N, C-alpha and C positions, 0 to 999 in steps of 0.2 A: 177462347171464343167469347165474343161480346155477348152480354146478357140480352136475350130476346125480350120482346114486349110480352110480358106474362099475361096481359089482359086479352091477348089474341090467342085463345086456346079453343080447339075444336076436337070433338070426339071423331075418330076416323073409323075404327072397326074393332070388333071382338073376334079374336082367333080361337077357334075351338080345336084346331088341329095344326100340326106343324106346317102343312102346305099353305096355311093362311098367314104365317108369320111374315112381317114386312121386312124385305131386304131393301136397304136404302143407304146412299152415301151420306145422308144427313146424320148428325149425332143422335144416338138413341140412349136414353137413360132408363134403366130398368129398376122399378121399385118392388121390393118383396118384403113380406113380413107375415107374422102370425095373424090369423083371422081377426083377433080382437085387439090388435096392437094400435089401431088407428091409422093404418096406411093411407086410406082414402082421405082422412082428415089432414094428414101431413101434406099430401098432394094439393088438397084444397087450400091449405094455408099458404103453400108456396105460390099458388096462383091467385091468392086473395079472393077466392070464390067460395061461396057457402057449400053448394051441393054439386060441384062440377064432377069430381070422381064420386060415383054413387056411394053414399054412406048408408050401409044397411042397418035396419033396426036389429037384425040378427047378424052376428058376425059370420063371415064365410060367404058373403053374397057375390064376391068377385070370383067367378068360376071359370072365366076365360082369360086369355091374355088380351087386355084392352089397350088400344093405342090412341094417344091424344097427340095432336100436332100443335106445337106452340109457335106462334108467330111465323108459321110456314118454314121454320128453320131447324126445329129440333123435335124429336119424338119423346114423350114420356110414356113408358110402358108400365102398365099396372098389372103385375103378375097376380095370379090367384092366391088368396090367403091360405095358410096351411095350419094344420095342427088343431082343427076344431073338432070336438068329439061328436057333434050331432049330425055328421054326414055319414052316409052309408059307406060300406066297404068298397062298393063298386065306384062310388064317387071319389073316394080316396085314391083308388088305383088309377082312375082316369086323370086325377090331378097329378099323380107322380109320373105317369107316362108323358103328360103334356110338359111338365117341368123338365123331365129328362131330355125330351126332344128340344126344348128351348136351350138348355145349357150345353147340350152336345152338338147343337146345330152350329154351322160355321158363321161366325161374325154376325150375331143377331143383336148385340148391344155393345155399347162403348164404355158405359160406366154403370156399375151396380150401386143401388142405394138400399141397404138392408136395414129394416126398421125393427128395433127390439123395444121391450118395455123397460124403461129406466128403473122401475121399482123392483124388478125380479131378476134372479139369475136366469140367463138364457136357457131355454129348454133343449132337449135332444133334437127336436125339429129345427130350432134355431141353429144349432151346431151343424146339422146336415145342410141347411141353406147356406151357411157361411162356407162350407166345403164346396158346394155347388159353385158359388161365386169364385172361390180360389182356383177351382179346377180349370176355369176358362182362360185364366191368365189376364183377363181384362181388369182394369182398375175397379175397386169398389170401396165404399165407405159405409160406416155404420152410424145410424141415427138412434139415439136413446130417447124415445118419445115419452110423454107423460111426466116430464120434468116438474111440472107444476104440482104434482102429487107428492113430491119428496121434500123433506126438511133439508135445509142447507147442509147440515152435517152429514147427510146420507149420500150426497151427490158423488163426492170423490170415491168413497169405498165402493159404491155401486158401479161406477164407471170402471174401476179397477177389476171388479168381479166379471163384468161383461167382457172386457178385453182378455182376461185370463181364460174364461170359459170358451170363448170363440177362438182362442189361440191366434189373436190378431198380431200380425207383424207390427213393428214400431211405426212403419210409415203408413199404416192404414188409419185414416182419420176416424175418430169416434166423437160425434157431435151431440152434446146434450140439447134437447129440443122439446118444445111444448106446442103442439098443434092448437091447444087451447089459448095460450097467451101470445104465441108468436115468438117466444124466446128461441134463439138459435136460427131463426129464418135467414137472416143476412149471412151468417156463417155458412149455412148449408148452400144457399144460392151461390156464394163465393166459391165453394168447393165444386159445385156442379158447373159453374160458368166462370172459370178463372180468367181474369182479364188478360 
């Protein structure tokens, strides 16, 4: 798919229930990650926009499934952040029901982009999310964000640990990325929009 004009991005809707999920023949890219992993910042960096996908002062602000239309040709889907301790049990349950209905729904996305923290071993919640992505059979890739916080010598061992912990197949791409500096942006865009 030819790369869309990333400057033409608009917020379409927030879905709080499965009935509101968008069914579309257009490609849909679903972004998921822990609440404090910088998911909105990664989306903003891809679009070269400062505050397009809302960046919360408190992690865990994305509590719905948010749809953005890029260039009238492709949807970016911002899934609710997970694994943040400060939300109530009811909120956690609502989140897991919403996610379950998203991942068990028929044909709701075409490519998954899972964002993890390059500095740390993926959490149990990260492993669960990777399993969600694998269960649908759709393609997905993993972005190791916060690369700018690592020393050069830490990058390879950390990427290996992420791949092992998430039990990623060889053909699943793992892209080192920094929403801060923009490192990895071209590689990620190339993976999302292969020419």
